[in-house]
C-alpha positions in Angstrom: 81.1 21.3 19.3 79.8 24.9 19.1 76.2 26.1 19.1 73.9 29.0 18.8 70.5 28.9 20.5 67.7 31.1 19.1 70.0 33.7 17.4 67.0 35.7 16.3 65.8 36.1 19.9 62.1 35.6 19.0 61.3 32.6 21.2 61.8 30.0 18.5 63.5 26.8 19.6 66.4 27.0 17.0 69.9 25.6 17.4 72.9 25.5 15.1 75.7 23.0 15.8 78.9 21.7 14.4 80.5 18.4 15.5 84.0 17.3 14.3 86.1 14.2 14.9 88.8 12.5 12.9 86.0 10.4 11.4 83.3 12.9 10.5 82.3 16.6 10.5 78.6 17.2 10.8 77.0 20.7 10.4 73.4 21.0 11.5 70.7 23.6 12.0 67.4 22.6 13.7 64.3 24.7 14.2 61.9 22.7 16.3 59.0 25.0 15.4 59.8 25.2 11.7 56.5 23.7 10.4 54.2 24.1 13.4 52.2 27.1 12.2 51.9 29.0 8.9 53.0 32.2 10.7 56.5 30.8 11.6 56.9 28.2 8.8 60.3 27.9 7.2 60.0 25.1 4.7 63.5 24.1 4.9 64.6 20.4 5.1 68.0 19.8 3.5 69.8 16.6 4.5 73.1 15.6 2.9 74.7 12.9 5.0 76.4 11.1 2.1 74.0 8.1 2.7 70.9 8.4 0.6 68.6 6.2 2.7 69.7 8.0 5.9 68.8 11.3 4.2 65.4 9.9 3.4 64.8 8.8 7.0 65.9 12.0 8.6 63.9 14.1 6.1 60.8 12.0 7.0 61.5 12.5 10.7 61.9 16.3 10.3 58.8 16.7 8.1 56.4 14.8 10.3 57.8 16.2 13.6 57.2 19.7 12.2 60.9 20.7 12.1 63.1 22.7 9.8 66.3 20.7 9.5 69.5 21.4 7.6 72.3 18.8 8.0 75.4 18.2 6.0 78.0 15.5 6.8 81.5 14.7 5.5 82.5 11.3 6.8 84.8 8.4 6.2 82.4 6.5 3.9 85.5 4.8 2.5 85.5 2.8 5.7 81.7 2.2 5.9 78.5 4.0 6.8 78.6 3.5 10.6 80.5 6.6 11.7 78.5 9.0 9.5 75.1 7.5 10.5 76.0 7.5 14.2 77.4 11.0 14.3 74.5 12.5 12.4 72.1 10.9 15.0 74.2 12.1 17.9 74.3 15.7 16.7 70.6 15.7 15.9 69.8 14.4 19.4 72.1 16.9 21.0 70.5 19.7 19.0 67.0 18.7 20.1 68.1 18.5 23.7 69.6 22.0 23.6 66.7 23.5 21.7 64.1 22.2 24.2 66.2 23.3 27.2 66.1 26.9 25.8 62.3 26.8 25.3 59.2 26.6 27.3 57.8 23.6 29.3 56.7 20.8 27.0 54.0 18.1 27.2 56.8 15.6 28.0 55.0 12.4 26.9 54.2 11.5 23.3 53.0 8.4 21.5 51.9 7.5 18.0 51.3 4.7 15.5 52.2 5.1 11.9 51.5 2.7 9.0 53.3 2.4 5.7 51.4 0.0 3.5 51.8 -3.4 5.2 54.1 -2.1 7.9 52.8 -0.7 11.3 55.1 1.0 13.8 54.6 2.3 17.3 56.7 5.0 19.1 56.5 6.2 22.7 58.6 9.1 24.0 59.4 10.6 27.4 61.3 13.9 27.4 62.7 13.0 30.8 66.4 13.7 30.8 66.8 9.9 31.4 68.2 8.5 28.1 67.0 5.0 27.4 66.4 3.6 24.0 64.4 0.4 23.3 64.4 -0.1 19.5 63.0 -3.2 17.9 62.4 -2.8 14.2 62.8 -6.4 13.2 64.7 -5.7 10.0 66.0 -8.7 8.1 69.5 -7.5 7.7 71.5 -6.5 4.7 71.4 -3.0 3.3 68.8 -0.3 2.6 70.5 1.7 -0.1 73.8 2.7 1.3 72.7 2.2 4.9 73.3 -1.0 6.8 70.1 -2.4 8.3 71.8 -2.6 11.7 72.6 1.1 11.6 69.0 2.0 11.3 68.3 0.9 14.8 71.7 2.3 15.9 70.7 5.7 14.6 67.5 5.7 16.7 69.4 4.5 19.8 72.1 7.2 19.4 69.5 9.9 18.9 67.7 8.9 22.1 70.9 8.9 24.2 72.1 12.3 22.9 68.6 13.8 23.2 68.3 12.6 26.8 65.0 10.9 26.2 63.4 7.6 26.8 62.3 6.3 23.4 60.6 3.0 22.6 60.1 2.2 18.9 58.6 -1.1 17.7 57.5 -2.3 14.4 54.6 -4.6 15.0 54.3 -6.0 11.5 55.6 -5.6 8.0 57.3 -7.5 5.2 59.4 -4.9 3.4 62.4 -3.5 5.3 62.1 -0.1 3.7 58.5 0.2 4.8 59.4 -1.0 8.4 62.2 1.5 8.8 60.2 4.4 7.3 57.1 3.6 9.4 59.3 3.6 12.5 60.7 7.1 11.8 57.3 8.4 11.0 55.8 7.1 14.3 58.8 8.6 16.2 58.3 11.9 14.5 54.6 12.1 15.4 55.4 11.0 19.0 58.1 13.7 19.3 55.8 16.3 17.8 53.3 15.6 20.6 55.9 15.3 23.4 57.6 18.6 22.5 54.5 20.7 22.2 54.8 23.7 24.5 52.4 23.8 27.5 51.1 26.8 29.4 53.9 26.3 31.9 51.6 25.6 34.8 53.2 22.2 35.5 56.8 21.1 35.7 55.8 17.7 34.2 57.3 15.7 37.1 56.6 14.9 40.7 60.3 15.7 41.3 59.9 19.3 40.1 62.8 20.6 38.1 66.3 19.1 38.4 68.9 21.5 39.6 72.6 21.0 38.9 75.2 23.4 40.4 78.9 23.6 40.0 80.6 23.9 43.4 84.1 25.0 44.5 85.8 23.1 47.4 84.5 25.4 50.1 80.9 25.4 48.7 81.1 21.6 48.5 82.1 21.3 52.2 79.3 23.7 53.3 76.8 21.6 51.3 78.2 18.4 52.7 77.7 19.6 56.3 74.2 21.0 55.4 73.1 17.5 54.3 74.5 15.7 57.3 71.7 13.8 59.0 69.1 15.1 56.7 65.9 13.1 56.3 62.6 13.5 54.5 62.0 14.9 51.0 65.0 15.5 48.8 68.1 13.6 47.9 69.9 11.6 50.5 72.7 9.0 50.4 71.9 6.3 47.9 68.9 8.2 46.4 68.6 8.5 42.7 69.2 12.0 41.5 68.9 11.6 37.7 66.3 12.9 35.3 62.6 13.2 36.1 59.8 10.8 36.9 
């Protein structure tokens, strides 16, 4: 998987990625700030996954999140829709993660409700670095166009894991599965838009501060090991959780 972060060097959170396996090849360009203001607007949402209803859901997500998104997938649809749907979601999540990592501090938390006629969905997002999806759309099963109903929830779960986010999405009511699924993606988009809004940088967004990961050679590891011997108080000790932010 290759990527280019902000090739124009103008502070925009823009990532281009290509992900290839024996099952799919997915090409994606994401600009998180694509629709946020008229001055930077690039009205470009082009999604061609090979699955019409997935194209619709991802386009809805990008539009209401304020993104510019270009995605094209060539997948093994002769098998079924699972691999293409999953890999599109994984790459989109990875792209969002990288774009945010290259940008300023964000609000971190976001939440939203979105209705679509009789359907009502709720989404809550934490840009925490701790991937955890909790998705409950209550779809009745079967297919939505060329997309299996089970894969709608799987797309959201895969996206959350690859993005490194805690994402809860629930559909509280609704009769029509199309409406339930689309309301869920709209609610998530609005929550993401809020959670990824840049802040003034005055706060790190967590009581932990920022999370530092460092690659160590053998001698540096031994020095660090000795330096932590008998350490008590703030910081990470044996058995302490060192993942993500709180």
